[in-house]
N, C-alpha and C positions, 0 to 999 in steps of 0.2 A: 435287635437281638436285646433282651434286659436280662440275660442269662446271670447267676452271681455263683454258680457253682460249675464248676470243670471238670471232667473225668479225663485221665491224663490217662497212654498206654507208653511204660519204659520199658524196653529189654536191659535186662541187666544180668549178672557175671554170676555164675550157679553160687561162689562163697556168698555174697554178697550183705546177705540180711545179717551174717554173724563176723566178718571181718573187713566190712566197707573200708574201716578206717588207716587199715592197711594198705588202701586200695590208689593213691593218689590224694590229691588235693581235689579234683574232682568228683572221684564218688565221694569221699567225704562230707563233701558242700551234698551232694544230693543225697546221703545218707541222714542230714540233718533236715532239709527238705522236707525228705519222704515221713521223717518223725512226727513231722508239726503240722502238714499240710491239712491233715483231716479234721483240723480247728480251724482253718482259713479255705474251708470250702473247696480245695482240690482231691480226689480221691484218686491216690496212685493206683494202678494193677500193673503188679510187676510180673514179666516173664524172663523166664531165667535162659540162660545155654552158655556155651562154653565160650567161651570169644581168645584165649589164649593158644598158640601155633605149637604145640610140643614138638620135639624129635623122634623118632624119626621125622623124616620131611614127608614119606606118605601117609605114614599111619597118622599122623600129629595133622594133615589135608581133611582124610577123610571124618576125623574126629570133629576138626572146626566144623565141615561141611556138612555134615550130618546132625551137629547139634544145632547150627546156624536154622538149618529147614526147617527143624523138628519144629525150634523156637515161633516160626513163621505161622506154621499149623497154628499151634496153639493160641496165638497171639490175635490171628483173623475170628477165631472160636469165643475168644475172648472177646472181639469185637460184636460180634452178633448177642453177647447176652449181657454185657456190660454197656450199651449205648455209649462209647467211647467217644469222645470230643476230639482229642487230640491224642497224635502220635509224637510222642517225644525221645528224642536222641538227647540223653544227659549229657555226655561227656563228647569230648573230641574223638575216640578210637573210633578208627575206621570201623568195623564190621559193625558198630551200634549205630554208625550214623548210614551205613547201607543196609543193613541190618532195616532199619525204620526208616527207609525212603522206599524200600522194596513191599514193606507192608501199609504205607500211604497212599502209596500209587494203586495197589490191587483193592483196597478196601475203600480209595476213597475220602479219606479226611485227612484232616490240616496236617501238616509236619512242622515242628518246630527243633532247629538243632540247638543246644545249649553248649556255646562254646567259652571254656575257661583258657585259652590260649587260643592261641593262630594255628589250625592244623594244618602241618606239614613243615612250618614255620615255627613256632612257637613249640613246639617238642622239646622236650628235656634233650640234650647230646646229638639230635640228628636237626631236617633243616634243608633248606636251601640258599642261597647268594643271598647274602644281607644287606646287598644293595637295596634303595629302594624300588618300591614301586615293579617288584620282579612277580611275575604269576609264575607258582613250582610248575617244570614240566617235566617228566621224569627222568631226562638226563642229570638236569641237577637234582632230583631228588636221588639219586643212584651214585652221584655225587658224594653226598651228605651220608649217607646209610653205608659205605663200603668202609672197614674196617677189618686190620688183618686180624682182631679174634673174632669174628665174625662171617661164615661160612657166604661165599657168594650168592645160593641163592636163596639165602634168608634177605641177605639186602635186595635185590631181584625182588622178591614176593613183597616184603614190606615198603618197598618205593614205587613198585603198585598198585599199592593198597590204600598209600598215600595221596596217589594221583588219580584215582577213581573217586576217593573222597572226595580232592577239591571238585572234580566236575561236578558230585552232587551236588557240594554246594551254592554252583552258580546255575543250577536250578533255578526257574523264578517258583517251582513251585514250594523251594523249602524258604521256609522265615528262621533267621537269624536272633537268638538270645544271645547279649556277652555277658561275661561277669562286668562289665568294666570299660568305659569308651577306649579304654588303651587297646584293648582287643578289637574294639569296634573299626578304629583309624587306623589300623595294621591293614585288616581287612580290605578297607576299601582301597587304603592305597594297593592291594592286590587284587582290584576288581572285581571285588563284592560290597557296593556302594548302596545296595538295595535290599528293604526286608529287612533291616537290623534294629534288634531296638536295646539300649542297654539299658542295665538297671544298676540304679546308686542306691544304698549300699548292695552290695552285689555277695558280699557275706555278713554274718553275725559271729559273734562271740560268744560263747559258753559261760560266760560271767558265770550266775546264779549255781548253775550245775557245779561249776569246777566250785566256788564257794562251799557249794554240801556235801562233797564227794570227798575232797583232801582237805584235811586238816591246812591252816596255815603252820609254818615249821619258822624258828625264831630263831636257832641255828644252824649259818648254812654251813654248806658240808661243799659249795664248789664256789669258786670264782664268777662263774659263766658256763656258762652249757650251746653248745652248739646241737641242734635238731634240726631233722627233713625226715622226710616222706621217702624219701629214696636217697641213698648215698651218690654222689656224679659232682663229674667235676666242676658243671655249670651249676650244679646247688651249692657249692660255697665249702664243701667240707675241707679239700687243701688248703684255701684260703686262711682257713679259722684255725687251722694248725702251724700255719703261717704265721697269722696276727700272734699266736699264742706265744709263738718264741722272741716275739719283740717285749710281748706282755713279761716274762719269763727272768730275761734281763732287768727289768727292773725289782721284781719278784720272783728270786730263786724258788718260793714254795707254791706261786700263785698256780689253783687247780682248773682243769678245764672239762666236761663231761661232754660225753661226742654219746648222739641216740641217734638211731634211724635203723635204715634195713638198706637191701643191695634187692633186686629185681633179677628177674630172667636174663641170663645172657651177662652179667655185670658184675659177677664176684671179682673177677680181678680188684674192683676196686678196694673191697679188704683189703689185700696183698700189698696195692700200691698206701696206702691208707697206714698200715703199719710201719710200712719201709721208710714213709716221708716221716714218722716219727719216732724211729728209730735212729735217725739219719741227723737230724735235728736235734737230738739228747734230751726226750723231753718223755721218756716211758715215764718217770714219775711226777709229768705233771699233766699227763692228757688219761684221759681214761674210754675205753668204749665201754656204757656202762648198760646197755643189754646183746643180745646176740643177734649180732648182725643181717644173720638171713631168717628172721623172726620179727625182729621189731618189737617195738613193745605195744602193750594194749593199751587205751585213751587215759583211763586213770591213771597207770604206774609213770605214762610221760609226765601226765600234770604234774605228780608227787614228786618226781626228780625235778621239771623246771621250778617247785617250789623251795626246791635246795639249794639255788642256785640263784644267785645277784645280779647276771645278767646275760639275756639272752645275745648269744653272737651270732649271726645268718648270714653272712657273707655271699648271698647268691647272686650270681650274674643273671639269670636269666627267669623271672619267676613276674607274677600276673596281678597274684591277689592270695599273697602266705597267709594261711591259715594258722600257721605255729607264730607268729607275730603277736596276731590276736588274743593267741591261746596265753603266751606268755608275758603280753599285758596284761588281761585278767589275775593272772598268778603273782602280780603286782614288780615284774620284774621291766628293768629298763631294757631297749631295744637297739643295737648297731647294727646298721644292713645298708647296702650298697643303694646309692641313689640312683634307684632305677625308675622310670616312670612310672609302673605299677605300683612302686613301695610308696614312692611320692601322694600316686595320687589313692590309694587307700585309704593311708597312714601319715600324711605328711602332714595335718591338722592337729598332729596327736605330739605334745611335748615330749612325750618319754620315748619318743621312737628319733633317735639320733642315724642322720643319714651323713652319709661317705661318700667319696667318689668311689668309681668300680675302679675295683683292681689298687687302692690304695692301700696297702697293707701296714704303712708305719702311721700312715692319718689313723687308721682303725686303733692301732694300739695304742696310739696316743690317747686316745677318745676315751677307751678303756679304762687307762692307767687313771687320767682324770675321775672316772667315773667310780675307780675302786679306791680313787687317794679322799675321797669328802663322803662320810658316810652321811650328812646332812643332804649333801644333796644328790643323795641315792634314795632315802628315806622319802625325802621331796617328788622325786621319779615315779617312783614307787607307788606312791598315792595318787600321782595325777594319770599312772598305767590304771590303775583300777577306776579311777572315777572314769577314764573314757571307755575303758572295757563294757559296763556298767552300762553305756548309753547305747550298746550296740546289741540291739535283740536279734537272734533268728525270724520270729515271730512279726518281726516287722519287714524281712527278707523275703522271706513266705506271701504275705500278701505282697508285695510290688511284685512278684513272679507271677499268683492269680493274676494279676491285673495285665500283664503282657503276654499271660495267654488269653483271656478274652477279648484285650485288641487285636489279637493275631484270628482268632474266630469271627470275630465282626467285621472285618478287612474283609 
């Protein structure tokens, strides 16, 4: 096959085109790819569906099932009309993977599942046993999904959906494309050793867009900023506040901005966060700078980044955090935990400071060292921008097209 162009069908949420940047790293990534793809000979055809299970249970299940059945018929019609070569599950959401699988089997088209993390295991806040070489079972998933704040029926439904997802990925007809070899390695430890393609680099940086859309700020409003697509303990928001307590001991006027949002079923995180800030007496030093139930549009987030000196992002579970690349493009040195994903994605950037996971005091010392030396901050800021300028999304899309062609040619 000498084909250079590839027609791809993907399922996306109903809100995707206007709000994809608020849907988590996987949807943000897909939004970037989708915007550039036509220039790189990838033609995406999107079928919208409802992917969230709303309460009450009966109404939510009927709405979810009805939307997915409708999307399935719409996709089959698109396949007949548009000469679709490949079905792509763009994120590791269970409904997307299962719906993509059903469509590919009915239509007789190749299926690629793009994984930004390890399903069942890598999902923030959930997962199976952290022992190596463990395949997820329904029982182990249910144990990870149970929570005092979650009705048991939701835990059962979520566990079942992730278990079915993993069984789909085990199918010989599914080709897996990974954002990083870190994900591929974890998948292989759980039995998914074949049909895996890793892309490097798996993510790009919007350097030119940030430079033109948001003006440079000379006077910094914050000493540091924490930002994440989702507030969660595993995303490090509580660690960031604890680190800041140590920084304030050094400089009582030090200011930390927090930007992000909570998603369905996690509103309690805001209360816990405010409680922690109060208990550490940091009300004058830590500010949540956006509505935590709505988050920030991208350009407003970039503006907040440029008002800050350093990005503090002590996430405990990440593969390729986009926020780190965005901060570098805005000229911010970054302090992150020494996760294998962070090391692989940004370990060659001199402006990224890696700390041992959970080392609150060590991260605070690094922050103080940077804030104490204006010359060092300026030097790292320059290196951050240099690094970001050399990581374009166009190159990522080119690599992704080659991965799709390799799947079709196989």
